[in-house]
N, C-alpha and C positions, 0 to 999 in steps of 0.2 A: 527542296522544300525546306525552307527556315523552322527550325525547332521553336517552339513557341516559348516566350518569356514568361514571368511570373504574372505580368499585369495583363498581357495578351490571352493568356490560359484562362484567367480570371473571367476575361471580357468575353471568351468563347463558351463561358459556362460549363467547362470539362470537370469542373470539382465540386464532388458532392459529398466528399468524407468529412466526417463532424464528430463530434463529442456532443453528449448530451446529459446533461445531469438528471438524474432519477428522482434521488434522493439524499438530502431532504428538498423539497421543493424551492425553487429559486427562478427568477426571471431578471435576466432571460437564461433560460436552462439550456440554448446552444451554443457551443465555440465552435465556429467553423475553423475548418484549416484550409490553406490556401491552395495546397497540392494535394492531390491524391499521392499516398505513399506508393514507392516503386516496387515496395515489396512488404509482406510483414510474416512473422513467423509466430506459428502456434507449437507450442511444447507441453508435454503433459510427461510425468513422470511416475516413477513406483516407490513406496517406501517399504524396506526390508530390513530387516534386523538378523544379526548372526546369534545363531544359538551356540553356546558354549557345551561340548560334549566330550567330558575327560575321554582322552585316547585317539581321539580324531585331530590329524594335522590340519584340517581346514573346518572351520566351524559352517555346518550348514546355514542356508538363509532361510528364513521365513518371510512370508508377504505379511506385511502390516496393514497397509492400506494404500489406495490410490492417490498419487500426487496431484497437485493443484494445477489447473490448466494455466499457462501463461502466454498472452499475446505480446509481442515484440515489434514494435513497427518505427521507422522513419519519417517524419513528416517534415514539410518547408512551411515556415510562416515569413508574410513578405511586406513591407510597408512601403515600397518604391514608389506606389502611386500614389501616396497621401503625405509621405515622408514624415508620418509619426512616429515617434518611439516604438518599435516592435515589441519590447517589453510592456510599455502601458495598454498595446492593441490586442497581445496573444499571448505573452509570453507568463505573465504574471498572474493571468486567471488559470491557467493550464498549472502553474507551479502549486497554486492555491487548492488544487485536487489532492493535494498530497496531506494537508492539514486535517486532523480529526476535527468531525463535527461534533459541536459538544452535547447533542440530543443523540445522536447515532453512537458515541462513543469509538468511533471508528472515521475514516474519511468517506468522503461522500461517494454513493453508488452511481456509476458513469457508465454509458454504453458509447461504445466505438461503432460509428454506423456508417457502412459505404454501399450505397445501392441497397441489395437485398441482404447483404450480409452485415451480422452486427455480434458485437462482443461483447457482454455484461460483466463488469469487474469493479477493480478498484484501483486508483493508480498506484503503483508499487514502486515506481523509479521515474526519473525524468533527467536527460544528459542534454544540455543546450550548447551549441555551437552557434556564436555569432561570425556571419561572415561578410557582410556589408553594413557599411557606415557611411553617415552624410559628414560634411566637411569640419562639423563640431564632436565627431565622434560617437553619434547617436544612433544604436544601431537601426538598420531598417530590414535585415533579412537574418533569420536565425534556422537552425537546424536542428529539431527535436526530437531525440530518440527517447520512446515513452514506452513503459512495460507494464501491462494489467496483469491481476490476478483475478482469478473466477471470486466472486462475491463471498457464498457462503462461509468458507472457512478463513477468509480474511476478515471479513466481520466478528467471527467469533475468537479469533486470537486478540483483537483490538479490545474486545468488551472485557476477556479476560485478563488484559494487561492492564485495564481502567481502574485507578483507585477509588472512584466513586461506584464501581458496581460491586457487589457482594459476588464472593465465591469460595473456594476451597483451596487448601494447599498440603499435599502430603508429606509428611515429617520422615527426612530421609536420614540415615546415620551422621551424626556430628553436627547436627542443625542445633540452633540454640533459638528462643524466642528473639534474640537481637537479631540474629543473622537472617531468620525469616522476616522481620520486620524491615529489614535492609533490602531485602528482595522483592517484597510485594509491596512496601509503601516508599522505598527508595530513603528510609528514614528509619535506623536503629534504635531511635529513642523513642519510637512509636509501640515497642513491645508489649506495653502494658495494656494498649487496646486489645492485642490479641489473647492476652493472659486473660482480661475481663471477659470476652465474648466467649471464651471456650470454658471460663468455671477453672482456671489452672492457678491454685493457688501455690505449687513449688516450680518456679520456671525451669528447676532442673530434671524434672520428672517427664519429661518429652521422650515418646517412644518411637524408635523406627516404625512407620506404616500406620501410625495414627493419622488420621483426617483432622485439619482444622478449619474453622470457619474464619474466613477472612473478613472483618466488617467494612463495610463502605465506609470512607472518610467522607466526614462532613464538614 
């Protein structure tokens, strides 16, 4: 029995895996995959902290929180039936899922759906290897390795990192308003906005453990 080619497999309707953009709403919201993944990996870790105790040669570990669940899989997209540039047909739209949405302050919420199985998260990484080209060098087939993270913590991380979202900062030893502005705004010259928002008259009077309001940039 001959192994199915990309085109014959599509014709046989063997392929049901796809990506579905859940938020923000978009049309079309489905991104089909030309092949079901040969395998996928779901990984979840734990976060521990070392507790330094004088006199002990090895610090004991204390559980802090559960880690994020991550789904990694490899998919193949192919346009040998239409000879369309595979970037235009598939890759560019999938790559766009890495870009933060202006309203969410995070990448779009996406579901990987394969039959009855699904994984909801955000695209955390994408590796593209082009494998087949036409006579003009236009890529017709690409192998995609995609990594997803569960959505809750990922959205929280991106919102905290967004300069137009109000947040707080815990002052550490050695911090200055200039260094904090560089960290939270990527612009040390904006230290005055921190000072005004927190009623600070003496920029040299920061104390370790002090919590500052970081205003949203307008």
